[in-house]
C-alpha positions as CSV (number, residue, x, y, z in Angstrom):
1,M,108.2,89.0,71.3
2,T,106.2,86.0,72.0
3,A,103.0,85.5,69.6
4,D,100.6,83.1,72.2
5,L,98.2,85.8,72.4
6,R,96.4,87.9,70.2
7,F,94.1,90.2,70.9
8,A,91.8,91.1,67.4
9,P,92.5,94.7,66.5
10,A,90.1,97.0,67.5
11,T,87.8,97.5,70.6
12,G,85.8,99.5,72.6
13,I,86.5,101.0,76.4
14,G,83.2,99.8,78.1
15,S,80.8,102.8,78.3
16,L,78.4,103.7,76.0
17,P,76.0,107.4,76.5
18,G,72.0,106.5,76.9
19,G,70.6,103.7,79.2
20,D,68.9,101.4,76.5
21,A,70.3,97.9,76.9
22,R,69.4,96.2,73.7
23,E,70.9,99.5,71.4
24,A,73.7,99.3,73.5
25,A,74.9,95.9,72.5
26,R,73.4,96.4,69.2
27,T,76.2,98.9,68.6
28,A,78.7,97.4,71.0
29,T,78.5,93.8,68.4
30,G,78.2,95.6,65.2
31,S,81.2,97.8,65.7
32,F,83.8,94.9,66.5
33,E,82.9,92.0,64.5
34,D,86.0,90.0,66.6
35,F,86.1,91.5,69.2
36,P,82.7,93.1,70.8
37,F,82.4,94.2,74.6
38,L,79.5,94.3,77.0
39,P,78.3,97.5,77.2
40,E,78.1,99.7,81.2
41,L,75.5,102.6,80.9
42,P,75.8,104.6,83.1
43,A,73.1,107.0,82.3
44,R,70.4,105.1,84.1
45,G,72.0,106.4,87.4
46,P,74.1,105.0,90.6
47,G,74.4,101.0,90.3
48,A,74.7,101.0,86.3
49,D,78.1,103.9,87.0
50,M,81.6,102.0,87.3
51,I,81.7,101.8,90.7
52,G,78.3,100.9,91.9
53,R,78.3,97.7,89.5
54,S,81.5,96.1,90.2
55,A,80.3,96.7,94.0
56,G,77.1,94.9,92.9
57,M,79.3,92.1,92.1
58,L,81.0,91.3,95.7
59,V,80.4,88.3,97.4
60,E,79.3,89.0,101.0
61,L,80.0,92.0,101.3
62,Y,77.2,95.1,99.9
63,A,77.0,98.9,99.1
64,R,74.5,101.4,99.4
65,V,74.6,105.2,97.6
66,E,75.3,108.3,100.7
67,P,75.6,111.8,99.6
68,S,79.3,111.3,99.8
69,G,79.2,107.9,97.0
70,W,79.0,104.9,97.4
71,R,79.3,103.1,100.9
72,L,79.8,99.3,102.5
73,G,76.9,98.5,104.7
74,D,75.5,94.9,106.4
75,R,73.7,93.9,103.9
76,P,71.8,94.6,99.9
77,G,69.6,96.9,99.9
78,R,68.0,98.5,96.6
79,D,70.6,100.0,95.6
80,T,72.8,96.3,95.4
81,K,69.4,94.9,93.8
82,R,69.3,97.8,91.3
83,A,73.3,97.3,89.8
84,R,73.1,93.7,90.0
85,S,69.4,94.2,87.8
86,W,71.2,96.3,85.5
87,L,73.7,94.0,84.9
88,G,71.9,91.0,84.3
89,E,69.7,93.6,82.0
90,D,72.9,94.0,79.8
91,L,73.6,90.6,79.8
92,D,70.6,89.5,78.4
93,A,71.2,92.2,75.5
94,L,74.4,90.9,75.1
95,E,73.9,87.0,74.7
96,E,70.9,88.2,71.9
97,F,73.2,90.0,69.9
98,T,76.7,87.2,70.7
99,Q,74.0,83.8,69.1
100,G,76.8,81.5,68.0
101,Y,79.4,83.8,68.5
102,E,83.1,82.4,68.8
103,G,85.6,85.1,69.3
104,Q,86.4,87.2,72.1
105,L,84.6,89.2,73.7
106,K,85.6,91.5,76.6
107,V,83.8,92.7,79.5
108,Q,84.5,94.7,82.5
109,A,85.1,95.5,85.9
110,V,86.7,97.9,88.5
111,G,89.9,97.2,90.0
112,P,90.6,96.8,93.5
113,W,92.8,99.9,94.2
114,T,90.6,101.9,91.8
115,L,87.2,100.4,93.8
116,A,89.7,100.7,97.3
117,A,90.1,104.0,96.8
118,T,86.1,105.4,96.1
119,L,84.3,102.8,98.1
120,E,83.6,104.3,101.8
121,L,83.7,101.8,104.9
122,R,81.0,103.1,107.7
123,N,83.2,105.8,109.0
124,G,83.6,107.9,105.8
125,E,86.6,107.0,105.2
126,V,87.9,105.4,101.9
127,V,89.0,101.5,102.6
128,L,92.5,102.5,101.2
129,S,92.5,103.7,104.9
130,D,92.5,100.3,106.2
131,P,94.9,97.5,105.1
132,G,92.6,94.8,106.1
133,A,89.9,95.7,104.7
134,C,91.6,96.0,101.3
135,R,92.7,92.6,101.5
136,D,88.7,91.5,102.6
137,L,87.4,93.6,99.1
138,A,90.2,92.3,96.9
139,A,89.2,88.7,98.4
140,S,85.5,89.6,97.2
141,L,86.2,91.1,94.1
142,A,87.6,88.4,92.9
143,E,85.4,85.6,93.9
144,G,82.8,88.4,92.6
145,L,84.8,88.2,89.1
146,R,84.6,84.8,89.3
147,L,81.0,84.3,89.5
148,H,80.6,87.0,86.5
149,L,82.8,85.2,83.8
150,E,81.1,82.3,84.7
151,E,77.6,83.9,84.1
152,V,79.0,85.3,80.9
153,R,80.7,81.8,79.9
154,R,77.4,80.3,80.9
155,R,75.4,82.9,78.1
156,V,78.2,82.9,75.5
157,P,79.9,79.1,75.4
158,G,81.7,79.9,72.1
159,A,83.3,83.4,73.2
160,R,87.4,83.3,74.9
161,I,86.6,86.2,77.5
162,V,89.1,89.2,78.2
163,L,88.6,90.5,81.1
164,Q,89.8,94.0,81.9
165,L,90.0,95.7,84.7
166,D,89.5,99.2,85.0
167,E,91.5,101.4,87.2
168,P,91.9,105.1,88.1
169,S,92.6,105.3,91.0
170,L,95.9,103.4,90.1
171,I,98.2,106.2,90.9
172,G,96.9,108.0,93.5
173,A,97.2,104.4,95.5
174,L,100.7,104.2,94.4
175,R,101.6,108.0,95.1
176,G,99.5,108.7,98.2
177,Q,97.2,110.8,96.4
178,V,93.7,109.6,98.2
179,R,92.3,112.3,99.8
180,S,90.6,111.7,103.4
181,A,87.2,112.5,103.1
182,S,88.0,116.1,105.3
183,G,90.0,116.5,102.2
184,Y,92.5,117.8,104.4
185,R,94.8,115.5,104.1
186,T,95.9,112.7,101.9
187,H,95.5,108.7,102.7
188,R,99.4,107.1,102.7
189,A,100.3,105.4,99.5
190,V,100.9,101.9,99.3
191,D,103.4,99.5,99.0
192,R,104.1,99.0,95.3
193,Q,104.6,95.2,96.8
194,V,101.0,95.1,98.3
195,V,99.6,96.6,94.9
196,E,101.2,94.2,92.7
197,A,100.4,91.1,94.8
198,T,97.0,92.0,95.0
199,L,96.5,93.0,91.4
200,R,97.9,89.0,90.7
201,D,95.5,87.7,93.0
202,V,92.7,89.2,91.4
203,V,94.6,88.7,87.4
204,G,94.5,85.3,88.7
205,V,91.0,84.4,88.8
206,H,91.1,84.7,85.1
207,A,92.7,81.6,84.3
208,G,93.4,81.1,81.9
209,G,92.0,83.7,80.7
210,P,93.5,87.1,79.2
211,V,93.7,90.3,81.8
212,V,93.8,93.5,80.2
213,V,94.6,96.4,82.8
214,H,92.7,100.2,81.5
215,S,93.9,103.4,82.9
216,C,93.2,106.7,81.6
217,A,95.2,108.8,83.8
218,P,99.2,109.9,83.0
219,D,101.8,107.8,84.2
220,V,100.9,104.1,84.1
221,P,103.0,102.1,85.3
222,F,103.0,99.3,82.7
223,A,105.9,97.4,84.8
224,L,103.9,96.9,87.6
225,L,100.8,95.7,85.6
226,R,103.0,93.5,83.2
227,R,104.8,91.8,86.6
228,A,101.6,91.7,87.9
229,G,100.1,89.4,85.2
230,A,98.2,91.5,82.4
231,A,98.8,90.9,79.2
232,A,98.0,93.6,77.7
233,V,97.6,97.1,79.1
234,S,95.0,99.5,77.8
235,F,95.5,104.0,78.4
236,D,94.9,107.2,76.5
237,F,97.9,107.4,73.7
238,S,97.0,110.8,74.2
239,L,99.4,111.0,77.7
240,L,102.3,109.5,77.1
241,T,105.1,111.3,76.7
242,E,108.9,110.1,75.4
243,R,109.4,109.3,79.2
244,D,107.8,106.6,78.5
245,D,109.2,105.0,75.9
246,D,111.8,102.9,77.9
247,V,108.8,100.9,79.9
248,I,106.8,100.8,76.9
249,G,109.7,99.2,74.7
250,E,110.9,96.4,77.5
251,A,107.0,95.8,77.6
252,V,106.0,95.0,73.8
253,E,109.3,93.3,74.0
254,G,108.5,90.9,76.6
255,G,105.2,89.7,75.0
256,T,102.4,92.5,77.0
257,R,100.1,93.7,74.6
258,L,99.0,97.5,74.2
259,F,95.4,98.6,73.6
260,A,96.4,102.4,72.7
261,G,93.5,104.5,73.0
262,V,93.4,106.7,70.1
263,V,90.1,107.9,69.6
264,P,88.7,111.0,71.5
265,G,86.1,109.8,74.2
266,T,83.8,113.0,73.8
267,D,82.3,114.2,70.8
268,T,84.7,115.8,68.2
269,A,85.4,116.1,64.4
270,L,87.3,112.7,63.5
271,S,90.8,113.1,61.9
272,D,90.9,110.1,59.3
273,P,91.6,106.8,60.5
274,A,95.1,106.6,59.0
275,G,95.7,110.4,60.8
276,S,94.2,109.0,64.3
277,V,96.9,105.7,64.5
278,M,99.7,108.6,63.0
279,G,101.8,108.7,66.1
280,V,101.2,105.3,66.8
281,R,103.8,104.5,64.0
282,T,105.5,107.8,64.7
283,L,106.3,105.6,68.8
284,W,106.9,102.9,67.3
285,R,109.6,104.5,64.7
286,R,111.0,105.9,67.6
287,L,111.3,102.5,70.0
288,G,113.1,100.5,67.0
289,L,110.5,97.9,66.8
290,H,109.7,96.4,63.7
291,P,106.7,97.7,61.9
292,G,105.4,94.3,61.1
293,L,105.1,93.7,65.0
294,L,102.9,96.6,65.1
295,A,98.9,94.5,64.4
296,E,100.2,92.2,66.1
297,A,101.0,94.2,70.0
298,V,98.3,97.5,69.1
299,T,94.4,97.1,69.5
300,V,93.0,100.3,68.9
301,T,90.4,102.1,71.5
302,P,88.9,105.1,72.1
303,S,90.8,107.4,74.9
304,C,88.2,106.2,77.6
305,G,84.9,105.5,77.8
306,L,82.1,107.5,75.8
307,A,79.6,107.6,78.3
308,G,79.6,111.2,77.8
309,A,79.7,111.6,74.7
310,S,76.8,111.8,72.2
311,P,75.1,108.3,70.9
312,E,76.0,109.6,66.8
313,Y,79.3,110.4,67.8
314,A,80.0,106.9,69.8
315,R,78.7,105.6,66.9
316,K,81.3,106.7,64.9
317,A,84.1,106.8,67.8
318,L,84.1,103.1,67.5
319,A,83.5,102.7,63.6
320,H,86.6,105.3,63.6
321,C,88.5,102.5,65.7
322,A,88.1,99.9,63.7
323,Q,88.8,101.9,60.6
324,A,91.9,102.9,62.1
325,A,93.2,99.3,63.4
326,R,93.1,98.5,59.8
327,S,94.8,101.3,58.6
328,L,98.0,100.5,61.0
329,A,97.5,96.9,59.7
330,D,97.8,97.5,55.9
331,N,100.2,100.2,56.4
332,P,102.4,99.8,59.8
333,E,105.1,102.3,58.1
């Protein structure tokens, strides 16, 4: 396993409850002194949701809200402006709470395949239905991310930025499970090589910086994401089965880091921190990996975003991640 890249032991996924940017930034930076993240607050409405936020980053492509969802249009309207305004507000708050910060900082955006499976063309079908539109969307997203990363570097100059691409619809695109506008059929599965090449192009925008791909869906394609250049894969640990053992073992031995989502994303009674990472230790033993690699290879996170949680639980969950990561480091066996 290579040791050239290490992530801090714990962080959040991205979304938090509520609509107060300063309170969210305080929580995200206060919970993780060495790996804060730029919060997303979808409760504010369209444009603050993950799709609208990333649609607002697109270059020379614009989206607006229709009854069926986000649809591409000819010019920036109020929905695009609102999305960009909220992102600016979130960046202002993050900048305020990261004065002098030097360390890893995570920012999130929706990846090209989930955007393509969600954004609609003018005819109402999703972008995924048109290979040429998929290419244009990925290129627009890549340029938008490049500009976004530049802006974050300007605001937090001491940070080492980690880019997270959220791809919950990736499996659906690969398996031909994305439904058409009518709902009566599904769009054809996208060729795996095309999926991989597109991801590689978008990942490559963060030149010299690590990219994490996050999916809280079952059957995350670890090998494909590794080949596309992802430095780490973020996933809901509860969805793993022993069927995944071989690909996870290969990924870890190949230097890919695991962002293990072990803390539930909605309100529930939390176990003790050591109990939350017991499954990670069990997986490690099953794979025959050295316990000493655990803290180096695994970052502890919630299972998914915390937008659906209460503010009190969200704060507890993030603190619990940090405590569970310490438990993993102190007692890897």
